[in-house]
C-alpha positions as CSV (number, residue, x, y, z in Angstrom):
1,X,82.7,49.7,112.5
2,X,80.9,53.0,112.7
3,X,80.4,54.4,109.2
4,X,80.5,58.2,108.7
5,X,78.7,59.4,105.9
6,X,79.6,62.9,104.9
7,X,76.7,65.1,103.1
8,X,78.0,66.8,99.9
9,X,76.6,70.1,101.2
10,X,79.4,69.7,103.8
11,X,82.1,70.1,101.1
12,X,80.1,73.1,99.7
13,X,79.8,74.7,103.1
14,X,83.4,74.1,103.6
15,X,84.5,75.9,100.3
16,X,82.3,78.8,101.1
17,X,83.7,79.2,104.7
18,X,87.3,78.9,103.4
19,X,86.5,81.4,100.9
20,X,85.4,83.8,103.4
21,X,88.3,83.4,105.5
22,X,86.9,81.1,108.2
23,X,88.9,78.1,107.8
24,X,89.9,78.1,111.4
25,X,86.4,77.8,112.9
26,X,85.5,75.5,110.4
27,X,88.4,73.0,111.5
28,X,87.6,73.7,115.0
29,X,83.8,72.8,114.7
30,X,84.7,69.8,112.5
31,X,87.0,68.3,115.0
32,X,84.8,69.0,117.8
33,X,81.9,67.2,116.1
34,X,84.1,64.2,115.1
35,X,85.4,63.7,118.6
36,X,82.0,63.9,119.7
37,X,80.8,61.2,117.7
38,X,83.9,59.0,118.4
39,X,83.1,59.2,122.2
40,X,79.7,57.9,121.3
41,X,81.2,55.2,119.4
42,X,83.7,54.2,122.0
43,X,81.1,54.1,124.9
44,X,78.8,52.0,122.7
45,X,81.5,49.6,121.8
46,X,82.4,49.4,125.7
47,X,78.7,48.4,126.2
48,X,78.4,46.0,123.5
49,X,77.1,48.1,120.6
50,X,78.2,49.7,117.7
51,X,76.9,53.1,116.5
52,X,76.2,52.9,112.7
53,X,75.0,55.4,110.0
54,X,76.5,58.7,111.5
55,X,75.8,61.6,109.1
56,X,77.9,64.6,109.3
57,X,75.9,67.5,108.0
58,X,76.8,71.4,107.9
59,X,75.1,71.8,111.0
60,X,76.3,68.9,113.0
61,X,75.7,65.1,112.9
62,X,72.3,63.4,112.8
63,X,72.0,60.4,114.8
64,X,68.2,59.6,114.4
65,X,67.0,56.0,114.3
66,X,65.3,53.1,116.1
67,X,66.8,52.5,119.7
68,X,64.4,49.6,120.6
69,X,67.3,47.2,120.9
70,X,69.3,49.2,123.6
71,X,68.4,49.1,127.2
72,X,67.4,52.8,128.6
73,X,70.6,52.5,130.8
74,X,72.9,51.9,128.0
75,X,71.0,54.5,125.8
76,X,71.5,57.3,128.5
77,X,75.3,56.6,128.9
78,X,75.9,56.6,125.0
79,X,73.9,59.9,124.5
80,X,75.7,61.7,127.2
81,X,79.2,60.4,126.0
82,X,79.2,62.9,123.3
83,X,78.6,66.1,124.9
84,X,81.0,64.9,128.1
85,X,83.8,64.6,125.6
86,X,83.2,68.1,124.5
87,X,83.2,69.4,127.8
88,X,86.5,67.5,128.7
89,X,88.1,68.9,125.6
90,X,87.2,72.3,126.6
91,X,88.3,72.0,130.1
92,X,91.7,70.6,128.8
93,X,92.2,73.5,126.2
94,X,91.4,76.0,128.9
95,X,93.7,74.5,131.3
96,X,96.4,74.6,128.6
97,X,96.1,78.4,128.5
98,X,97.4,78.4,132.2
99,X,100.4,76.4,131.2
100,X,101.1,78.0,127.7
101,X,99.3,81.2,127.5
102,X,100.7,81.4,123.9
103,X,98.1,78.7,122.6
104,X,95.2,80.9,123.6
105,X,95.4,82.7,120.2
106,X,94.8,79.4,118.0
107,X,92.7,77.4,120.6
108,X,90.1,80.0,121.7
109,X,87.9,78.8,118.8
110,X,88.4,75.2,119.3
111,X,87.4,75.6,123.0
112,X,84.3,77.7,122.0
113,X,83.3,75.2,119.6
114,X,83.4,72.3,122.2
115,X,81.5,74.4,124.5
116,X,78.8,75.2,121.9
117,X,78.7,71.7,120.5
118,X,78.0,70.3,124.1
119,X,75.6,72.8,125.0
120,X,73.6,72.4,121.8
121,X,73.5,68.7,121.9
122,X,72.2,68.7,125.6
123,X,68.9,70.5,124.7
124,X,66.0,68.1,125.5
125,X,65.2,67.8,121.8
126,X,65.2,64.4,119.7
127,X,67.3,63.4,118.0
128,X,69.9,65.7,119.9
129,X,71.9,63.8,122.7
130,X,69.8,65.6,125.2
131,X,66.5,64.2,123.7
132,X,68.1,61.0,123.8
133,X,69.0,61.0,127.3
134,X,65.5,62.4,128.4
135,X,63.9,59.5,126.3
136,X,66.1,57.0,128.0
137,X,65.2,58.3,131.6
138,X,61.3,58.4,130.8
139,X,61.5,54.9,129.2
140,X,62.4,53.3,132.6
141,X,59.0,54.6,133.9
142,X,56.9,54.9,130.9
143,X,56.0,52.7,127.8
144,X,58.6,53.5,124.9
145,X,56.0,54.8,122.6
146,X,54.6,57.1,125.2
147,X,57.9,58.4,126.2
148,X,58.7,59.1,122.6
149,X,55.6,61.0,121.9
150,X,56.2,63.4,125.0
151,X,59.9,64.0,123.6
152,X,58.3,64.7,120.3
153,X,56.4,67.4,121.6
154,X,59.2,69.1,123.2
155,X,60.8,68.9,119.6
156,X,58.0,70.7,118.0
157,X,58.0,73.3,120.8
158,X,61.8,73.8,120.2
159,X,61.3,74.0,116.4
160,X,58.4,76.5,116.8
161,X,61.0,78.5,119.3
162,X,63.9,78.5,116.7
163,X,61.5,79.5,114.0
164,X,60.3,82.5,116.1
165,X,63.9,83.4,117.0
166,X,64.6,83.4,113.2
167,X,61.8,85.8,112.4
168,X,62.9,88.1,115.2
169,X,66.6,88.1,113.9
170,X,65.3,89.5,110.6
171,X,64.5,92.6,112.3
172,X,68.0,93.0,114.2
173,X,70.1,91.1,111.8
174,X,69.3,87.9,109.9
175,X,70.7,84.7,111.9
176,X,70.3,81.6,109.6
177,X,71.6,79.3,112.3
178,X,68.0,79.6,113.9
179,X,66.6,78.6,110.4
180,X,69.0,75.7,110.3
181,X,68.0,74.5,113.7
182,X,64.3,74.7,113.2
183,X,64.7,72.6,110.1
184,X,67.1,70.2,111.8
185,X,64.8,69.7,114.6
186,X,61.9,69.5,112.5
187,X,63.3,66.8,110.2
188,X,64.3,64.7,113.3
189,X,61.0,64.9,115.0
190,X,58.8,64.2,112.0
191,X,60.9,61.9,109.9
192,X,63.2,59.8,112.1
193,X,66.0,58.1,110.0
194,X,65.3,54.4,110.4
195,X,68.8,53.4,108.7
196,X,70.7,54.9,111.6
197,X,70.4,52.9,114.8
198,X,72.6,51.3,117.6
199,X,73.3,47.7,116.6
200,X,75.0,44.9,118.3
201,X,78.9,45.1,117.8
202,X,79.3,41.3,117.5
203,X,76.1,40.5,115.3
204,X,75.9,37.4,113.4
205,X,76.3,39.4,110.1
206,X,79.7,40.6,111.5
207,X,80.6,37.0,112.4
208,X,79.5,35.6,108.9
209,X,81.9,38.2,107.3
210,X,84.9,37.0,109.7
211,X,84.2,33.3,108.7
212,X,85.5,34.0,105.1
213,X,89.0,34.2,106.5
214,X,88.5,31.7,109.4
215,X,87.4,32.4,113.0
216,X,89.1,31.0,116.2
217,X,86.7,29.7,118.8
218,X,87.2,31.0,122.3
219,X,85.8,29.0,125.3
220,X,85.3,31.1,128.7
221,X,84.1,29.6,132.0
222,X,81.7,31.8,133.9
223,X,79.7,31.9,137.1
224,X,76.0,31.7,136.8
225,X,75.7,34.8,138.9
226,X,76.9,37.1,136.0
227,X,74.6,39.1,133.8
228,X,74.2,39.0,130.0
229,X,75.8,42.5,130.2
230,X,79.1,41.1,131.7
231,X,79.1,38.4,129.0
232,X,78.6,40.8,126.2
233,X,81.8,42.9,127.5
234,X,83.8,39.6,127.3
235,X,83.3,39.5,123.5
236,X,86.0,39.9,121.2
237,X,85.8,40.4,117.4
238,X,88.5,38.1,116.6
239,X,86.9,35.0,118.1
240,X,83.4,33.1,118.3
241,X,82.5,32.6,121.8
242,X,81.3,29.5,124.0
243,X,80.6,30.2,127.7
244,X,80.6,27.3,130.0
245,X,78.2,28.4,132.7
246,X,78.9,26.8,136.3
247,X,77.2,27.3,139.8
248,X,79.0,28.0,143.0
249,X,80.0,24.4,143.2
250,X,81.9,24.6,139.9
251,X,79.1,22.4,138.5
252,X,78.2,22.9,134.9
253,X,74.9,24.5,134.2
254,X,75.2,24.6,130.4
255,X,77.0,26.0,127.6
256,X,76.0,29.3,126.0
257,X,77.0,30.0,122.7
258,X,77.7,33.4,121.2
259,X,74.6,32.8,118.9
260,X,72.4,32.0,121.8
261,X,73.8,35.0,123.7
262,X,72.8,37.3,120.9
263,X,69.2,35.9,121.1
264,X,69.3,36.4,124.7
265,X,70.4,39.9,124.5
266,X,67.4,40.7,122.2
267,X,64.8,38.6,124.3
268,X,65.8,39.6,127.8
269,X,67.2,42.7,129.8
270,X,70.9,43.0,129.7
271,X,70.7,42.9,133.5
272,X,69.2,39.4,133.5
273,X,71.3,36.9,135.6
274,X,72.4,33.7,133.8
275,X,70.9,31.5,136.3
276,X,67.4,32.9,135.5
277,X,67.4,32.1,132.0
278,X,65.4,29.2,130.8
279,X,67.3,26.1,130.3
280,X,66.4,25.8,126.7
281,X,68.9,28.3,126.0
282,X,71.8,26.3,126.9
283,X,73.4,23.5,125.1
């Protein structure tokens, strides 16, 4: 299950916002951010992953961490899911104004919050979603470490830009948002959080916890032309799975247990076809 950790600073920030009479913007941005993260988690779940260690901060959510266990394709779709959800929410609210114009008064801030959240997260800066998407695309052509170094350069450049904008704002009217963004980008670029990461949803640790109350075994017959990704989507948290793999003549190739599947998902690409797996992985 995805764990949300709320920083104590959020409660202090919320108290200040309410005292200043900004309760509606506070609620709007909080809901936009939560929906954003839930979209990440839902797409990750559908791809066979769980997003854990999400930190809610006064300026948004931090999703930095190690993504080595995620294929570039999966990482891209998980990353863009958050901004996409905000865009859809903004479009829905805007459409609502045509049907019920009276809703404009108390939904305008929510619509803007979603647009702002989407655009901010689409910046090509790690650990923002745009940076993760760029990293995923580059990882398909370049070694992971090289791609990450290039994305970090984007981060340092963006940090310098936000810092410069903050200095300039001091002349025309101090804008602390630029300072907060500079600090956020700098921290995510220099000190990535190793404890926040994508993990397999149906990991053995998860299974071990389930065993305390008993865990039913589910057997499924599958074609050897399927991929590891396809099997991962068949997993159900209420069962331990055994896959009987057969060829086109319905002859048994072997039995792939859930434990073996977990090992294969780490050792091979998720697009690996079952027929190409070494015989040693089957029972």
